[in-house]
C-alpha positions as CSV (number, residue, x, y, z in Angstrom):
1,M,-84.3,-13.7,-35.2
2,K,-81.4,-15.8,-36.5
3,L,-79.1,-12.9,-35.5
4,L,-80.4,-12.9,-31.9
5,S,-79.9,-16.6,-31.5
6,T,-76.3,-16.3,-32.8
7,L,-75.6,-13.5,-30.4
8,A,-77.0,-15.5,-27.5
9,A,-74.9,-18.5,-28.4
10,S,-71.8,-16.4,-28.7
11,A,-72.4,-14.8,-25.3
12,A,-73.0,-18.2,-23.7
13,L,-69.7,-19.5,-25.2
14,S,-67.8,-16.5,-23.9
15,A,-69.2,-17.0,-20.4
16,V,-68.0,-20.7,-20.4
17,V,-64.5,-19.8,-21.7
18,A,-64.1,-16.9,-19.2
19,G,-65.3,-19.2,-16.4
20,A,-62.7,-21.8,-17.3
21,A,-59.8,-19.4,-17.8
22,F,-60.5,-17.4,-14.7
23,A,-61.8,-20.0,-12.3
24,Q,-62.2,-18.4,-8.9
25,T,-60.1,-19.8,-6.1
26,T,-59.6,-18.5,-2.6
27,N,-56.1,-17.0,-3.3
28,P,-55.4,-16.8,-7.0
29,T,-51.7,-16.2,-8.0
30,Q,-50.0,-15.5,-11.3
31,A,-46.4,-14.5,-12.0
32,F,-44.5,-12.5,-14.6
33,N,-40.8,-11.8,-15.3
34,V,-39.1,-8.4,-15.2
35,T,-35.9,-8.0,-17.2
36,G,-33.3,-5.4,-17.9
37,S,-29.6,-5.1,-18.7
38,V,-26.7,-2.8,-17.7
39,A,-23.9,-2.3,-20.3
40,A,-20.4,-3.1,-19.2
41,A,-18.3,0.1,-18.9
42,C,-15.2,1.7,-17.4
43,V,-14.8,5.3,-16.2
44,L,-11.5,7.1,-15.5
45,G,-11.5,10.7,-14.3
46,A,-8.6,13.2,-15.0
47,F,-5.5,12.8,-12.9
48,N,-5.2,15.6,-10.3
49,G,-2.0,17.1,-11.7
50,S,1.4,15.9,-12.8
51,A,4.2,14.0,-11.2
52,S,7.1,16.3,-10.4
53,L,10.5,15.0,-9.4
54,G,11.6,18.6,-8.6
55,T,15.2,19.4,-9.1
56,I,16.9,16.0,-9.5
57,T,20.0,15.7,-7.3
58,V,23.2,14.5,-9.0
59,D,26.6,13.9,-7.4
60,L,28.7,17.0,-7.6
61,T,31.9,15.7,-5.9
62,P,34.9,16.7,-8.1
63,G,37.1,13.8,-9.1
64,D,34.4,11.3,-8.0
65,S,33.5,8.5,-10.5
66,N,29.8,9.3,-9.8
67,L,30.1,13.0,-10.9
68,F,26.8,14.1,-12.4
69,K,25.2,10.7,-11.8
70,I,22.0,10.1,-9.9
71,T,23.3,8.1,-7.0
72,T,20.3,8.0,-4.7
73,P,17.1,6.4,-6.1
74,I,14.0,8.6,-6.2
75,N,10.5,7.5,-5.2
76,T,7.7,10.0,-5.4
77,V,4.0,9.8,-5.2
78,G,2.3,10.9,-8.4
79,P,-1.2,12.1,-9.1
80,T,-4.4,10.4,-8.4
81,A,-7.6,9.8,-10.4
82,A,-11.0,8.3,-9.6
83,G,-12.1,5.4,-11.7
84,G,-13.7,2.0,-11.9
85,C,-15.3,-0.7,-14.0
86,N,-18.6,-2.5,-13.5
87,D,-17.2,-5.7,-15.0
88,G,-13.8,-7.4,-15.2
89,V,-11.1,-4.9,-16.1
90,T,-7.9,-4.8,-18.0
91,V,-5.6,-2.0,-16.8
92,G,-3.0,-0.7,-19.2
93,L,0.0,1.4,-18.2
94,T,2.2,3.0,-20.8
95,K,5.3,5.2,-20.9
96,S,8.4,5.7,-23.0
97,A,10.8,2.8,-22.8
98,Q,13.7,5.3,-22.7
99,G,12.2,7.0,-19.7
100,L,12.3,10.7,-19.1
101,T,14.1,12.5,-22.0
102,T,15.6,15.9,-22.7
103,T,16.7,17.5,-25.8
104,P,20.4,18.4,-25.6
105,D,21.1,22.1,-26.3
106,G,23.4,21.4,-29.2
107,T,26.7,21.9,-27.3
108,G,27.5,18.2,-27.8
109,Y,28.3,15.4,-25.4
110,D,30.1,12.0,-25.2
111,A,27.4,9.4,-25.1
112,T,29.7,6.9,-23.5
113,V,29.9,9.3,-20.5
114,F,26.6,11.2,-20.4
115,Q,23.0,10.2,-21.0
116,A,20.1,12.4,-22.2
117,N,17.5,10.2,-20.6
118,I,16.5,9.2,-17.0
119,P,15.1,5.6,-16.8
120,Y,12.1,5.2,-14.4
121,A,9.3,2.8,-13.5
122,V,5.7,3.8,-12.8
123,T,3.3,1.9,-10.6
124,V,-0.5,2.4,-10.3
125,L,-2.4,1.1,-7.3
126,W,-6.2,0.7,-6.8
127,S,-8.5,-1.2,-4.5
128,G,-10.5,-4.0,-6.0
129,P,-10.7,-7.8,-6.3
130,S,-8.3,-9.8,-8.4
131,R,-9.8,-11.4,-11.5
132,G,-12.4,-13.9,-10.3
133,G,-11.9,-12.7,-6.7
134,A,-14.6,-11.6,-4.3
135,T,-12.5,-9.6,-1.7
136,T,-11.2,-6.1,-2.2
137,T,-7.5,-5.8,-1.8
138,T,-4.8,-3.5,-3.1
139,Q,-4.0,-4.3,-6.7
140,Q,-1.0,-2.9,-8.5
141,L,0.6,-2.7,-11.9
142,T,4.1,-1.6,-12.7
143,T,5.7,-0.7,-16.0
144,G,9.3,-1.2,-15.3
145,V,12.5,0.8,-16.1
146,N,13.0,-0.5,-19.6
147,Q,9.3,-1.3,-20.4
148,Q,7.0,0.7,-22.5
149,I,3.7,-1.0,-21.7
150,N,2.3,-3.5,-19.1
151,T,-1.2,-4.7,-18.4
152,A,-3.1,-6.5,-15.5
153,V,-6.6,-7.8,-15.2
154,G,-8.9,-7.5,-12.2
155,G,-12.5,-7.6,-11.1
156,A,-15.1,-4.9,-11.0
157,F,-14.0,-2.0,-8.8
158,I,-14.6,1.7,-7.8
159,S,-11.5,3.3,-6.4
160,N,-9.0,6.0,-6.5
161,I,-6.1,5.1,-8.8
162,N,-2.8,6.2,-7.2
163,S,0.6,6.5,-9.0
164,V,4.2,6.2,-7.8
165,I,7.3,7.1,-9.9
166,S,10.6,5.3,-9.1
167,V,13.9,6.5,-10.6
168,P,16.9,4.2,-10.0
169,A,20.5,5.4,-9.7
170,T,22.1,6.0,-13.2
171,S,25.2,4.3,-14.5
172,K,26.2,7.4,-16.6
173,A,26.3,11.1,-15.9
174,V,23.1,12.9,-16.6
175,L,23.0,16.0,-18.9
176,A,21.5,19.2,-17.7
177,G,18.0,19.9,-19.0
178,T,14.3,19.5,-18.4
179,Y,13.3,15.9,-18.6
180,T,9.7,14.8,-19.6
181,D,7.6,11.8,-20.5
182,T,3.9,11.0,-20.6
183,V,2.3,8.2,-18.7
184,G,-0.9,6.7,-20.0
185,V,-3.4,4.8,-17.9
186,Q,-6.3,2.9,-19.6
187,L,-9.2,0.9,-18.2
188,A,-11.0,-1.5,-20.5
189,V,-13.7,-4.1,-20.0
190,Y,-12.2,-7.6,-20.6
């Protein structure tokens, strides 16, 4: 009997608590939060080829003080890659400070007259906002003729990254050979 009266009292108490917690109204409303997060990341696809300057033209006028020098600056469009960052970005651009270099064939040369390097600058361009900006514009970063590395910061973007190679006229004659260098492009969340 005592067990029955305890069960009855417990049921009555549950009904009172349930009635208070879930009081009926005409339009009951409750709310809850939904949360999630997205990691900051940058993506850079492979460049679609290499930059070729082709056969570099040098002055071939006998007796001219510019003999074997590059007298006309060269500007060429380089390869393109798709990329972007979903947060602020630091763009890094590296190359050799000496520029394009060749290995002389061992026949010897006077370094006061000839050079075994071709200085150049490289520029990358992309569409995105500046750091803290809200409007997409053309952003650019150049690593200059005597520089090895340069960086720039910008806002989140999705864009093709285009490159331009610029070779100035040389002050010395240029040795024959195949000239090479490697350009590095890096995207990093800042």
